[in-house]
C-alpha positions in Angstrom: 23.8 37.6 1.8 22.0 35.2 4.2 19.5 32.7 2.9 15.9 33.5 3.7 14.3 31.0 6.0 10.5 30.4 6.4 8.5 28.1 8.7 6.5 26.8 5.8 6.8 27.0 2.0 3.8 26.1 -0.2 4.7 25.2 -3.8 1.9 26.1 -6.3 -0.7 28.8 -6.3 -3.6 26.8 -7.7 -6.7 25.6 -6.0 -4.7 23.5 -3.6 -2.0 26.0 -2.7 -4.4 28.9 -2.2 -6.7 26.8 -0.1 -3.9 25.5 2.1 -2.4 29.0 2.5 -5.9 30.2 3.7 -5.8 27.5 6.4 -2.4 28.7 7.6 -3.6 32.3 7.7 -6.7 31.4 9.7 -5.2 28.8 12.1 -1.5 29.5 12.4 -0.9 33.3 11.9 2.4 33.0 13.8 3.9 30.8 11.1 6.0 32.6 8.5 5.2 31.2 5.0 5.3 32.0 1.3 3.6 30.5 -1.8 5.9 29.9 -4.7 4.3 29.9 -8.1 6.3 29.0 -11.2 4.0 30.9 -13.6 3.0 34.6 -13.4 -0.6 34.1 -12.3 -2.4 32.2 -9.6 -5.2 29.7 -10.3 -3.3 26.7 -11.6 -5.5 24.8 -14.0 -8.1 27.5 -14.1 -5.6 30.2 -15.4 -3.7 27.8 -17.6 -6.5 26.1 -19.7 -8.2 28.5 -22.2 -10.0 26.1 -24.5 -13.6 26.8 -25.4 -16.1 25.8 -22.8 -13.5 25.1 -20.0 -15.5 24.3 -16.9 -15.5 22.1 -13.8 -16.5 18.5 -14.1 -17.3 18.4 -10.4 -20.1 20.3 -8.7 -19.0 23.6 -7.4 -20.6 23.2 -3.9 -18.0 20.5 -3.2 -15.2 21.9 -5.4 -15.4 25.2 -3.5 -13.6 25.5 -0.2 -15.4 24.4 3.0 -14.3 27.6 4.7 -15.6 29.8 1.9 -18.6 28.1 0.2 -19.5 28.6 -3.4 -22.4 31.0 -3.3 -24.0 30.5 -6.7 -26.6 27.8 -7.6 -24.5 27.0 -10.7 -23.3 23.4 -10.3 -20.9 23.2 -13.2 -19.1 26.5 -13.4 -17.1 27.9 -16.3 -13.3 28.4 -16.0 -13.3 32.2 -15.6 -15.8 32.0 -12.8 -13.7 29.4 -10.9 -10.6 31.5 -11.5 -12.4 34.6 -10.1 -13.5 32.6 -7.1 -9.9 31.5 -6.4 -8.7 35.1 -6.8 -11.3 36.5 -4.4 -10.5 33.8 -1.9 -6.8 34.7 -2.0 -7.6 38.4 -1.6 -10.1 37.9 1.2 -7.6 36.0 3.4 -4.5 38.0 2.5 -2.9 35.1 0.7 -2.3 37.1 -2.5 0.3 39.1 -0.6 2.3 35.9 0.2 2.6 34.7 -3.4 6.0 34.9 -5.2 5.5 34.5 -8.9 8.2 33.3 -11.3 9.6 30.9 -8.6 9.9 27.4 -10.0 11.3 25.0 -7.5 13.7 22.5 -9.3 15.2 20.8 -6.3 14.2 20.3 -2.7 17.0 19.0 -0.4 16.4 17.9 3.2 19.2 18.1 5.8 18.6 16.2 9.0 21.3 18.1 10.9 19.7 21.5 10.4 16.2 20.0 10.0 15.5 22.1 7.0 14.6 22.0 3.4 16.7 24.0 0.9 14.8 24.9 -2.2 16.7 25.7 -5.5 14.9 28.3 -7.6 16.6 29.2 -10.9 17.5 32.8 -11.1 16.6 33.4 -7.5 18.4 33.0 -4.1 17.8 29.6 -2.5 15.1 29.5 0.3 15.1 27.3 3.3 12.0 26.1 5.3 11.2 23.8 8.1 8.1 22.3 6.4 7.3 21.9 2.7 3.9 21.6 1.2 3.8 20.4 -2.4 0.5 21.8 -3.9 1.5 21.7 -7.6 -0.9 19.0 -8.7 0.1 15.9 -10.6 0.5 16.9 -14.2 3.0 18.8 -16.3 1.9 22.4 -17.0 4.1 22.9 -20.0 2.8 20.1 -22.2 -0.1 17.6 -22.4 0.0 14.0 -23.6 -0.2 13.3 -27.3 0.1 9.7 -28.5 1.9 8.8 -31.8 -0.4 9.9 -34.6 0.6 8.3 -37.9 1.0 10.7 -40.8 0.3 13.8 -38.8 3.0 15.7 -40.5 1.1 15.3 -43.8 -2.0 17.1 -42.4 -2.4 20.5 -44.0 -4.7 21.9 -41.3 -4.2 23.1 -37.7 -3.4 20.7 -34.8 -3.9 22.0 -31.3 -3.8 20.4 -27.8 -6.3 21.9 -25.3 -3.6 22.5 -22.7 -1.8 24.8 -25.2 -4.9 26.4 -26.7 -4.3 29.5 -28.8 -7.1 32.0 -28.0 -6.7 33.5 -31.5 -7.6 30.2 -33.2 -10.5 30.9 -35.5 -12.7 27.8 -36.0 -15.8 29.6 -37.3 -17.3 27.7 -40.1 -14.6 25.1 -40.0 -14.7 21.3 -39.8 -13.3 20.1 -36.5 -12.2 16.7 -35.3 -11.7 16.3 -31.5 -9.7 13.2 -30.6 -10.5 11.9 -27.2 -13.3 10.6 -25.0 -12.7 12.3 -21.6 -14.1 15.4 -19.9 -12.1 17.8 -22.1 -13.4 16.2 -25.3 -17.1 16.2 -24.2 -16.7 19.8 -23.1 -15.1 21.0 -26.4 -17.6 19.4 -28.8 -20.7 21.4 -27.8 -18.7 24.5 -26.9 -17.2 24.9 -30.4 -20.7 24.8 -31.8 -22.0 27.6 -29.6 -22.3 31.3 -30.5 -21.5 33.4 -33.6 -18.0 31.9 -34.1 -19.3 28.3 -34.2 -17.7 25.6 -36.2 -19.6 24.1 -39.1 -19.4 20.6 -37.7 -17.5 18.9 -34.9 -16.7 15.2 -34.8 -15.6 13.5 -31.6 -13.2 10.6 -32.6 -12.7 8.1 -29.8 -10.9 4.8 -29.6 -13.3 3.6 -26.9 -16.3 5.3 -25.1 -16.6 6.8 -21.6 -19.6 7.1 -19.4 -21.3 10.5 -20.0 -23.9 11.7 -17.5 -26.2 14.7 -18.1 -26.7 16.8 -14.9 -28.3 20.2 -14.4 -26.2 23.2 -14.9 -27.7 24.7 -11.8 -28.6 22.9 -8.5 -32.3 23.4 -7.8 -31.9 22.3 -4.1 -29.1 24.9 -3.6 -31.3 27.6 -5.2 -34.3 26.7 -3.0 -32.3 26.5 0.2 -30.6 29.9 -0.5 -33.9 31.5 -1.2 -35.4 30.4 2.2 -32.5 30.0 4.5 -29.5 32.2 5.6 -26.3 31.3 3.8 -24.7 30.1 7.0 -27.3 27.3 7.0 -28.0 26.9 3.3 -24.4 26.5 2.1 -23.4 23.6 4.5 -26.7 21.8 3.8 -26.1 22.0 0.0 -22.5 20.8 0.4 -23.5 17.9 2.7 -26.2 16.9 0.3 -23.8 16.9 -2.7 -21.1 15.0 -0.7 -23.7 12.3 0.2 -24.7 12.1 -3.5 -21.1 11.6 -4.6 -20.4 8.9 -2.1 -23.7 7.1 -2.8 -23.2 7.1 -6.6 -19.6 5.8 -6.3 -20.4 3.1 -3.7 -23.5 1.9 -5.6 -21.5 1.8 -8.8 -18.8 -0.3 -7.1 -21.2 -2.7 -5.5 -23.8 -3.0 -8.2 -22.0 -2.2 -11.5 -24.5 -3.9 -13.8 -27.4 -2.1 -12.3 -25.7 1.3 -12.6 -24.5 0.5 -16.1 -28.1 -0.2 -17.1 -29.4 3.1 -15.6 -26.7 5.1 -17.4 -27.4 3.3 -20.7 -31.1 4.0 -20.5 -30.5 7.7 -19.5 -28.1 8.1 -22.4 -30.5 6.4 -24.9 -33.3 8.7 -23.9 -31.2 11.7 -24.6 -30.2 10.7 -28.2 -32.1 10.2 -31.4 -34.2 7.1 -31.8 -32.2 4.2 -33.1 -28.8 5.7 -32.1 -26.1 3.2 -31.6 -25.6 3.7 -27.9 -23.7 0.5 -27.3 -20.9 1.5 -29.7 -20.5 5.1 -28.7 -21.6 5.4 -25.0 -21.3 2.0 -23.4 -17.7 1.5 -22.1 -16.0 -1.8 -21.6 -15.2 -0.9 -18.0 -17.6 -0.6 -15.0 -19.0 2.8 -13.8 -16.4 4.8 -11.9 -13.5 2.5 -12.7 -12.6 5.7 -14.6 -13.9 9.2 -13.9 -17.4 9.8 -15.3 -17.9 12.7 -17.7 -20.6 15.2 -16.7 -22.3 17.3 -19.4 -24.4 20.3 -18.2 -28.1 20.0 -19.3 -27.1 17.3 -21.8 -25.4 19.9 -24.2 -23.4 17.1 -25.9 -26.5 15.1 -26.6 -28.4 18.1 -27.9 -25.6 18.8 -30.4 -25.8 15.2 -31.6 -29.5 15.5 -32.0 -29.2 18.7 -34.1 -26.7 17.0 -36.4 -24.0 19.6 -35.7 -21.9 17.0 -33.8 -21.1 13.3 -34.4 -19.3 10.7 -32.3 -17.2 8.2 -34.2 -15.7 5.2 -32.4 -12.8 3.9 -34.4 -9.0 4.0 -34.6 -6.7 6.1 -36.8 -5.0 4.5 -39.8 -3.3 7.7 -40.8 -3.6 11.4 -41.2 -4.0 12.7 -44.8 -3.5 16.2 -46.2 -7.2 16.9 -45.6 -8.1 14.9 -42.5 -8.0 11.5 -41.0 -8.4 8.0 -42.5 -9.7 5.5 -40.0 -9.0 1.8 -39.7 -12.5 1.1 -41.0 -11.6 2.9 -44.2 -13.8 5.9 -43.5 -12.2 9.4 -43.9 -13.0 12.3 -41.7 -12.4 15.7 -43.4 -11.0 18.3 -41.1 -9.6 21.8 -41.1 -8.7 21.6 -37.4 -7.8 18.6 -35.2 -7.9 19.0 -31.4 -5.9 16.3 -29.6 -7.8 16.1 -26.3 -5.7 13.0 -25.5 -4.9 13.6 -21.9 -2.3 14.8 -19.4 1.3 14.0 -18.7 1.7 13.0 -15.1 4.4 14.7 -13.0 4.8 14.8 -9.2 5.9 17.9 -7.3 6.0 20.0 -10.4 9.1 18.1 -11.7 11.2 19.1 -8.7 13.9 16.6 -7.6 13.5 15.6 -3.9 16.6 14.7 -2.0 17.0 13.5 1.6 20.4 13.8 3.2 22.1 13.7 -0.1 20.2 10.8 -1.6 17.6 11.4 -4.3 14.2 10.1 -3.4 13.0 7.4 -5.9 9.2 7.7 -5.6 8.4 4.0 -6.4 10.5 3.0 -3.4 8.3 5.1 -1.0 4.8 4.3 0.4 2.1 6.9 0.7 1.0 7.7 4.3 -2.6 8.8 4.5 -2.4 9.8 0.9 -0.4 12.9 1.8 3.1 12.1 3.0 5.8 9.7 1.9 7.7 7.1 4.0 11.2 8.2 4.8 10.6 11.8 3.6 10.5 14.2 6.6 8.4 17.3 6.9 6.8 17.1 3.5 3.1 16.9 2.6 1.7 16.8 -0.9 -1.8 17.5 -2.1 -3.6 15.1 -4.5 -7.4 15.2 -4.6 -10.0 12.5 -5.2 -10.4 10.8 -8.6 -14.0 9.9 -7.8 -15.1 13.2 -6.3 -14.2 16.9 -6.1 -10.5 17.6 -5.8 -10.9 20.2 -3.1 -12.7 17.8 -0.7 -9.4 16.0 -0.1 -7.3 19.2 -0.1 -9.4 20.8 2.7 -9.0 17.7 4.8 -5.2 17.5 4.3 -4.8 21.2 5.0 -6.7 20.7 8.3 -4.4 17.8 9.2 -1.3 19.9 8.3 -2.5 22.5 10.8 -2.9 19.9 13.5 0.6 18.5 12.7 2.3 21.8 12.7 0.7 22.7 16.1 1.8 19.3 17.4 5.4 20.0 16.4 5.4 23.6 17.8 3.7 22.8 21.1 6.0 19.8 21.9 9.3 21.3 20.7 9.6 18.8 17.8 11.6 19.4 14.7 10.8 16.4 12.5 7.8 14.3 11.5 8.5 11.4 9.2 6.3 8.4 8.4 8.2 5.1 8.8 7.2 2.3 6.5 6.0 -0.9 8.1 7.7 -3.8 6.2 4.7 -6.1 6.9 2.3 -3.9 4.9 2.0 -5.2 1.3 2.3 -2.8 -1.7 -0.5 -1.8 -4.0 -0.6 0.7 -6.9 -0.7 4.3 -5.8 -4.0 5.0 -7.6 -6.6 2.3 -8.3 -7.8 4.1 -11.3 -8.0 3.1 -15.0 -7.6 6.5 -16.6 -4.9 6.5 -19.3 -2.8 9.3 -17.8 -2.6 7.3 -14.6 -1.8 3.9 -16.1 0.9 5.4 -18.3 2.8 6.6 -15.3 1.8 4.2 -12.5 5.3 2.7 -12.3 6.8 6.2 -11.6 4.5 6.9 -8.6 4.8 5.9 -5.0 3.1 2.8 -3.7 0.2 2.6 -1.3 -0.3 -0.1 1.2 -3.0 -2.6 1.8 -4.1 -1.3 5.2 -4.4 2.0 7.1 -2.7 4.4 7.4 -0.9 3.4 4.2 -4.1 2.7 2.1 -5.7 5.6 0.2 -9.4 5.5 1.0 -10.7 7.6 -1.9 -13.7 8.1 0.3 -14.5 11.5 1.9 -16.5 10.1 4.8 -13.6 7.8 5.8 -11.0 10.4 5.3 -13.0 13.0 7.2 -12.8 10.8 10.3 -9.2 9.7 9.8 -7.7 13.1 9.0 -9.8 15.1 11.5 -10.1 12.8 14.4 -7.2 10.3 14.4 -4.1 10.9 16.5 -1.3 12.8 14.8 1.3 10.8 16.8 0.2 7.4 15.6 2.5 4.3 15.5 3.5 5.0 11.9 4.8 8.5 12.5 8.3 9.1 14.0 9.0 12.4 15.7 12.4 14.0 16.4 13.0 16.8 18.9 14.1 20.1 17.4 17.9 20.2 17.3 19.8 22.9 19.1 21.0 24.2 15.7 17.4 24.3 14.4 16.2 26.2 17.5 19.1 28.8 17.3 18.5 29.2 13.5 14.8 29.7 14.0 15.4 32.3 16.7 17.8 34.2 14.4 15.3 34.1 11.6 12.5 35.3 13.8 14.6 38.1 15.3 
């Protein structure tokens, strides 16, 4: 039986993969492609995570796709609503018919003679493709990160990681300790105190604080615009307004960190009980946006603290006991359930091994080109979103660039596009970001450079110009004509 060949393979059917596939459907209908998904459902993060309160931590008018705007005034949407949005998008553009579930790619091998990738998929026949799009995100789906927790085996209660949440877990009337200070932790605390099955008390235990900013659950500007203007006008205006806000907040934070720190501290103080120790629990050691800021809709975390249902404790763990956690300070936290909201485990390309002409690619030896390709790796694009803005803003831009690149290859009879590293460009860490999950794995990631096109801008305005307007055939990109073997093979596959 002959191996199936496709023009393009997209690995991952999450927010990135579905969006990228929609761009192909709209712009390159003549390209044969498939979306390979390791799990049995689309949606990625939004079908995997089931913990209470799961929601976006970016506003939906920028997290939604540019070509299919988010239509609700809700700014921070819940997980099921986002999943439904992704499903509807896939159905509307016919992408759902191109998804192959239960297809986990374990190895991708490039052969320069045939100008093709061969994809190994356990239990399935191999696939080949001319161009490979890695849209599987950058963390492991099968497990989260849990640090060493001394004495945890002694604990008589239940321990659960949010990434592996059991929907049947009953926390009604229970004492809960949530370990962590990131977006997941600040989402879980108020959510577990909501409704008929609410916990008796929830303690957020953090080693050090994060910035927590209260924003409205709905966007009043979006609601007003949609009331008075057609959607074709209101949606782009809302999106542009929110993009401008994101860029302005980040840039002001980077240029005037003390000023922004003071604003955030005063806003937090006004949301908490009088005399609350803001500096211990909500005033981080790092500057604003050195790590991602936690957004809480309508200040729900602060309301829970004011009611007395929730408490934030900043301390370190001495040891678990049979009934809870003893802290370094000597205080003991009684708990029936402990939630380890301690972060992600980073993993590029869904754990697939990448090989070029028989040589495994060692990611730290490569340099990222425009934050989307790797030096020396032909015909491969990966999707990684912004750390300081909505993930999908970058994904949409990269997908638009991929369309331009594929057209360039087709129209000029080219078979290969590969970035070639400039030895004069100095190396820098792949992500200039202080989050623990990044710092734990930074040595396993590619490098970035100190100047364009090897430097990651992490700025939508700059990337919008660079990825939409710059030449595809710049001095860093090497192109190779389609080989005779490639042309003949493509003709056989098309026939």
